[in-house]
C-alpha positions as CSV (number, residue, x, y, z in Angstrom):
1,M,-54.1,3.5,24.3
2,S,-55.6,4.6,21.0
3,V,-57.7,7.7,20.5
4,G,-59.9,8.5,17.5
5,N,-58.4,7.4,14.2
6,E,-54.9,6.7,15.5
7,P,-53.5,3.3,14.5
8,T,-53.7,0.5,17.1
9,G,-50.5,-1.0,16.0
10,V,-52.1,-4.2,14.7
11,G,-52.0,-4.2,10.9
12,S,-52.1,-0.4,11.1
13,L,-55.9,-0.5,11.3
14,T,-57.7,2.2,13.2
15,V,-60.4,1.5,15.8
16,P,-63.1,2.8,13.4
17,A,-61.8,0.5,10.7
18,K,-62.0,-2.5,13.0
19,R,-65.5,-1.5,14.0
20,V,-66.6,-1.3,10.3
21,Y,-65.1,-4.8,9.7
22,A,-67.1,-6.2,12.7
23,Q,-70.3,-4.6,11.3
24,I,-69.7,-6.3,7.9
25,V,-68.9,-9.6,9.5
26,A,-72.2,-9.4,11.4
27,G,-74.1,-8.6,8.1
28,E,-74.8,-5.0,9.1
29,C,-74.4,-2.0,6.9
30,P,-71.4,0.2,7.9
31,D,-72.0,3.5,9.6
32,E,-72.4,6.3,7.1
33,A,-70.0,8.5,9.1
34,T,-67.1,6.1,8.8
35,R,-67.8,4.0,5.7
36,G,-65.7,6.1,3.3
37,P,-62.1,5.9,4.5
38,E,-62.4,2.8,6.6
39,L,-64.0,0.8,3.7
40,D,-61.1,1.9,1.4
41,V,-58.5,0.7,3.9
42,L,-60.3,-2.7,4.4
43,A,-60.7,-3.2,0.7
44,R,-57.1,-2.3,0.0
45,M,-56.0,-4.9,2.5
46,G,-58.2,-7.5,0.9
47,L,-60.3,-7.9,4.1
48,I,-63.6,-7.1,2.4
49,V,-65.0,-7.3,-1.2
50,Q,-68.2,-6.0,-2.7
51,E,-70.7,-8.5,-4.1
52,T,-74.1,-7.7,-5.6
53,G,-74.1,-4.2,-4.1
54,R,-73.1,-5.2,-0.6
55,W,-69.8,-5.6,1.3
56,V,-68.7,-9.1,2.3
57,A,-66.0,-9.9,4.9
58,L,-63.3,-12.4,4.0
59,E,-61.3,-14.7,6.3
60,P,-58.7,-12.4,7.8
61,R,-55.8,-14.8,8.0
62,A,-55.8,-15.6,4.3
63,A,-56.5,-12.0,3.3
64,M,-53.6,-10.7,5.4
65,A,-51.3,-13.3,3.9
66,R,-52.3,-12.2,0.4
67,H,-51.7,-8.6,1.4
68,Y,-48.4,-9.4,2.9
69,E,-47.2,-11.2,-0.3
70,R,-48.4,-8.3,-2.4
71,E,-46.4,-5.8,-0.3
72,L,-43.3,-8.1,-0.4
73,A,-43.5,-8.2,-4.2
74,E,-43.8,-4.4,-4.3
75,F,-40.9,-4.0,-1.9
76,A,-38.7,-6.4,-4.0
77,A,-39.5,-4.4,-7.1
78,R,-38.6,-1.2,-5.4
79,V,-35.3,-2.6,-4.2
80,Q,-34.5,-3.8,-7.7
81,E,-35.4,-0.4,-9.1
82,L,-33.0,1.3,-6.6
83,S,-30.2,-1.1,-7.4
84,A,-30.7,-0.4,-11.1
85,R,-30.3,3.3,-10.4
86,T,-26.8,2.8,-9.1
87,Q,-25.8,1.1,-12.3
88,V,-27.5,3.8,-14.4
89,E,-25.7,6.4,-12.2
90,D,-22.3,4.8,-13.0
91,E,-23.0,4.6,-16.7
92,L,-24.3,8.2,-16.9
93,T,-21.3,9.5,-14.8
94,G,-18.9,7.8,-17.2
95,L,-20.7,9.4,-20.2
96,F,-20.8,12.8,-18.5
97,E,-17.1,12.7,-17.5
98,R,-16.0,11.6,-21.0
99,G,-18.2,14.2,-22.8
100,T,-17.9,17.2,-20.6
101,A,-14.8,19.4,-20.8
102,G,-13.1,20.1,-17.5
103,V,-14.8,17.3,-15.5
104,G,-12.4,15.1,-13.7
105,G,-8.9,16.3,-12.9
106,S,-6.7,17.1,-9.9
107,V,-7.3,19.2,-6.8
108,F,-4.3,20.4,-4.8
109,L,-4.5,19.7,-1.0
110,P,-2.0,22.1,0.5
111,D,-1.1,20.3,3.7
112,G,-1.7,17.2,5.8
113,A,-4.9,18.5,7.4
114,A,-6.5,19.3,4.1
115,A,-5.4,16.0,2.7
116,N,-6.7,14.0,5.6
117,A,-10.1,15.8,5.7
118,C,-10.6,15.1,2.0
119,I,-9.5,11.5,2.2
120,Q,-11.8,11.0,5.3
121,D,-14.8,12.2,3.4
122,V,-14.1,10.0,0.3
123,V,-13.3,6.9,2.4
124,A,-16.5,7.3,4.4
125,D,-18.5,7.0,1.2
126,A,-16.5,4.1,-0.2
127,R,-18.8,1.5,-1.8
128,S,-16.6,-1.4,-2.9
129,E,-12.8,-1.0,-2.6
130,I,-10.0,0.9,-0.9
131,L,-6.4,0.4,-2.1
132,A,-3.6,1.9,-0.1
133,A,0.2,2.0,-0.4
134,H,2.2,3.3,2.6
135,P,6.0,3.2,1.9
136,F,7.2,5.5,4.7
137,G,7.4,3.1,7.6
138,P,5.1,2.2,10.6
139,R,2.8,4.6,12.4
140,S,2.0,5.2,16.0
141,R,-0.4,3.1,18.2
142,E,-2.7,6.2,18.5
143,L,-3.1,6.4,14.7
144,M,-3.6,2.6,14.4
145,L,-6.4,2.7,17.2
146,I,-8.2,5.4,15.3
147,A,-8.0,3.4,12.1
148,V,-9.4,0.2,13.6
149,R,-12.9,1.5,14.1
150,R,-13.0,3.3,10.8
151,D,-11.7,0.4,8.7
152,S,-13.7,-2.2,10.6
153,E,-16.9,-0.3,9.7
154,A,-15.8,-0.2,6.1
155,L,-15.2,-3.9,6.0
156,K,-18.6,-4.6,7.6
157,R,-20.4,-2.8,4.9
158,G,-18.6,-4.9,2.3
159,V,-15.7,-2.7,1.2
160,R,-12.7,-4.7,0.2
161,M,-9.5,-3.3,1.6
162,R,-5.9,-3.9,0.5
163,T,-2.8,-2.2,2.0
164,L,0.8,-2.4,0.9
165,Y,3.7,-1.7,3.3
166,R,7.5,-1.7,3.1
167,D,9.0,-4.9,4.4
168,T,10.4,-3.2,7.4
169,V,7.0,-3.0,9.1
170,R,7.3,-6.7,9.8
171,D,9.7,-5.7,12.6
172,H,7.2,-3.2,14.1
173,E,5.1,-4.6,16.9
174,V,2.2,-2.1,16.6
175,T,1.9,-2.6,12.9
176,R,2.0,-6.4,13.3
177,E,-0.9,-6.2,15.8
178,W,-2.8,-4.0,13.4
179,A,-2.3,-6.3,10.4
180,S,-3.2,-9.3,12.5
181,T,-6.4,-7.7,13.9
182,M,-7.6,-6.4,10.5
183,S,-6.7,-9.5,8.6
184,A,-9.1,-11.5,10.8
185,Q,-11.8,-9.1,9.7
186,G,-11.1,-9.5,6.0
187,G,-8.4,-6.8,5.3
188,Q,-5.5,-7.9,3.1
189,Y,-1.9,-6.8,3.6
190,R,1.3,-7.3,1.7
191,T,4.9,-6.0,2.0
192,L,7.6,-5.2,-0.5
193,H,11.3,-4.7,-0.4
194,A,11.5,-2.3,-3.3
195,P,10.4,1.3,-3.0
196,F,7.1,2.5,-4.2
197,Q,5.0,5.7,-4.1
198,R,2.3,6.6,-1.5
199,I,-1.2,6.3,-2.9
200,I,-4.8,5.8,-1.8
201,I,-7.4,4.7,-4.4
202,V,-11.1,4.6,-3.5
203,D,-13.6,2.7,-5.7
204,R,-11.3,3.4,-8.7
205,R,-12.8,6.8,-8.9
206,H,-10.6,8.8,-6.5
207,A,-6.9,8.7,-6.0
208,F,-4.7,10.6,-3.5
209,I,-1.0,11.0,-4.2
210,S,1.9,12.9,-2.7
211,D,2.7,16.3,-4.1
212,L,5.6,15.9,-6.5
213,V,4.8,19.1,-8.4
214,T,5.1,22.0,-6.0
215,P,8.7,22.6,-4.8
216,D,7.8,24.6,-1.7
217,A,4.7,22.8,-0.7
218,A,4.0,21.6,2.9
219,E,5.5,18.2,3.9
220,H,2.2,16.3,3.5
221,A,0.6,18.2,0.7
222,A,-1.2,15.9,-1.8
223,W,-3.3,15.8,-4.9
224,H,-6.9,14.5,-5.2
225,V,-7.2,12.9,-8.6
226,T,-10.6,12.2,-10.1
227,D,-9.9,11.8,-13.8
228,R,-11.3,8.3,-14.4
229,A,-8.6,7.3,-17.0
230,V,-5.8,8.4,-14.8
231,V,-7.2,6.7,-11.7
232,A,-7.8,3.5,-13.7
233,C,-4.1,3.6,-14.8
234,M,-3.0,4.1,-11.1
235,A,-5.1,1.2,-10.0
236,Q,-3.5,-1.1,-12.6
237,V,0.0,0.0,-11.5
238,Y,-1.1,-0.8,-7.9
239,E,-2.2,-4.3,-9.1
240,D,1.1,-4.9,-10.7
241,I,3.0,-3.9,-7.5
242,W,0.6,-5.9,-5.4
243,H,1.1,-9.1,-7.3
244,G,4.9,-8.8,-6.7
245,A,4.6,-8.3,-3.0
246,L,4.5,-10.9,-0.2
247,P,1.2,-11.6,1.7
248,W,1.3,-10.6,5.3
249,A,-1.1,-11.2,8.2
250,G,0.9,-9.7,11.0
251,E,3.5,-12.4,11.5
252,P,7.1,-11.4,12.1
253,R,9.8,-12.1,9.5
254,E,10.6,-15.8,9.1
255,S,13.5,-16.9,11.3
256,E,13.5,-13.4,12.8
257,A,10.9,-13.4,15.5
258,V,13.3,-11.4,17.6
259,P,15.3,-9.3,15.1
260,E,18.8,-8.3,15.9
261,P,19.4,-4.6,16.2
262,V,21.3,-2.9,13.3
263,M,24.5,-1.8,14.9
264,E,26.5,1.2,13.7
265,G,29.4,0.0,11.5
266,V,27.8,-3.3,10.7
267,V,25.9,-2.1,7.7
268,R,28.1,-2.3,4.6
269,T,25.9,-1.1,1.8
270,T,24.9,2.4,0.6
271,R,21.3,3.4,0.1
272,F,21.9,3.2,-3.7
273,Q,23.2,-0.3,-3.3
274,R,20.2,-1.3,-1.2
275,E,17.9,0.0,-3.9
276,I,19.5,-2.5,-6.3
277,L,19.4,-5.3,-3.8
278,R,15.8,-4.8,-2.9
279,D,14.8,-4.8,-6.6
280,Q,16.7,-8.1,-7.1
281,A,15.0,-9.6,-4.0
282,A,11.6,-8.5,-5.4
283,G,12.3,-10.2,-8.7
284,R,12.3,-6.9,-10.7
285,P,14.0,-7.2,-14.1
286,Q,17.4,-5.6,-14.2
287,K,16.5,-3.5,-17.2
288,A,13.6,-2.0,-15.1
289,T,15.9,-1.4,-12.2
290,A,18.5,0.4,-14.4
291,A,15.7,2.6,-15.9
292,R,14.3,3.5,-12.5
293,L,17.8,4.4,-11.1
294,G,18.8,6.3,-14.2
295,I,21.8,4.2,-15.1
296,G,22.7,1.9,-17.9
297,L,22.3,-1.8,-17.8
298,R,26.1,-2.3,-18.0
299,T,26.6,0.0,-15.1
300,L,24.0,-1.9,-13.1
301,T,25.7,-5.2,-13.9
302,R,29.0,-3.7,-12.6
303,H,27.3,-2.7,-9.3
304,I,25.8,-6.2,-8.9
305,D,29.2,-7.7,-9.4
306,E,30.7,-5.5,-6.7
307,L,27.8,-6.5,-4.4
308,K,28.5,-10.2,-5.1
309,D,32.1,-9.6,-4.1
310,M,31.0,-7.7,-1.0
311,F,28.7,-10.5,0.2
312,G,30.9,-13.4,-1.1
313,A,28.1,-14.6,-3.4
314,G,28.6,-16.6,-6.5
315,S,25.3,-15.7,-8.2
316,V,22.5,-13.1,-8.0
317,Q,20.3,-15.7,-6.3
318,E,22.9,-16.2,-3.6
319,L,23.4,-12.5,-3.3
320,T,19.7,-11.8,-2.6
321,Y,19.7,-14.7,0.0
322,R,22.8,-13.3,1.8
323,F,21.3,-9.8,1.6
324,A,18.1,-11.1,3.2
325,L,20.1,-12.5,6.2
326,S,22.2,-9.4,6.6
327,P,21.6,-6.3,8.8
328,D,21.6,-4.2,5.6
329,H,18.2,-5.9,4.8
330,R,16.6,-4.3,7.9
331,V,17.7,-0.7,7.2
332,D,14.7,1.5,6.7
333,D,15.7,4.1,4.0
334,S,12.5,6.0,4.3
335,V,13.0,9.7,4.5
336,D,9.6,10.2,6.0
337,T,8.2,8.2,8.9
338,V,4.8,9.7,9.0
339,S,2.0,8.9,6.5
340,Y,-1.6,10.0,6.0
341,S,-3.5,9.1,9.1
342,T,-6.8,8.5,7.3
343,V,-6.3,5.0,5.7
344,A,-4.1,2.4,7.4
């Protein structure tokens, strides 16, 4: 029911406006009391025009079609303007950050709660991309269930998501379920034998890294980095690592659908030796491995020769193959089995 000048719901015309239109169709002069606002509305919608000092009604179907097209064109122009604002915002933000002293840097997040809260806020506003690297092993089913809804929503709004794990998660049932579920929705996952640092990068504007500065900081303290140049460099390092990792969609290890348990006394290698073996399996240059481990190339060669003798291998290629089939390959050398709960 409509009262007074309330819209009737049809074309947002009020009852008085329809009455004025009916008067004009009938060739009558509109009521003086209503002719002002109602005539303006009808003229704006193209339903009436003024000819030789009198109002003339136009066929409503064609008039409304013209009005509809006009509104669509105005709406499209508005959408284009809003889209252009995003680009202008990005350009001006870059100019502001490059030209203003002190803008962009690092903020210390003293514990896991503070880190997760900050990450959650940034991830919720992600526009295009989330890159994550989690080197410290699988997580609980509870954390994975929490992450499913959050990451599904991000993927639905067009955010690209890539996550890097250690190779050992291929033996973890919950993480396999997670990767399989999210891969079907567009998430991308890869695993790597070699160690890497924990990092989360959002839209290449924000990066979250573990605290490697404060000796007495809490276990999950972190840094929120917003310096565009630093974040861009971190993203490129991530890309380099990503390209060296193996794609994964939740399937178990090849030929190891039911992995054998690692029995005490069976593992023959030390953690240091496994670092070398994982680098070789990942195709990392020996010079890079030596630099990372802080040893000379000749010393590294000696360690590799000892490992070849240990595994009965005649070449580095055979050594990496035998290592991949050994229980040593499945040892998780992570010192921390809990990672940030905000991004899976």
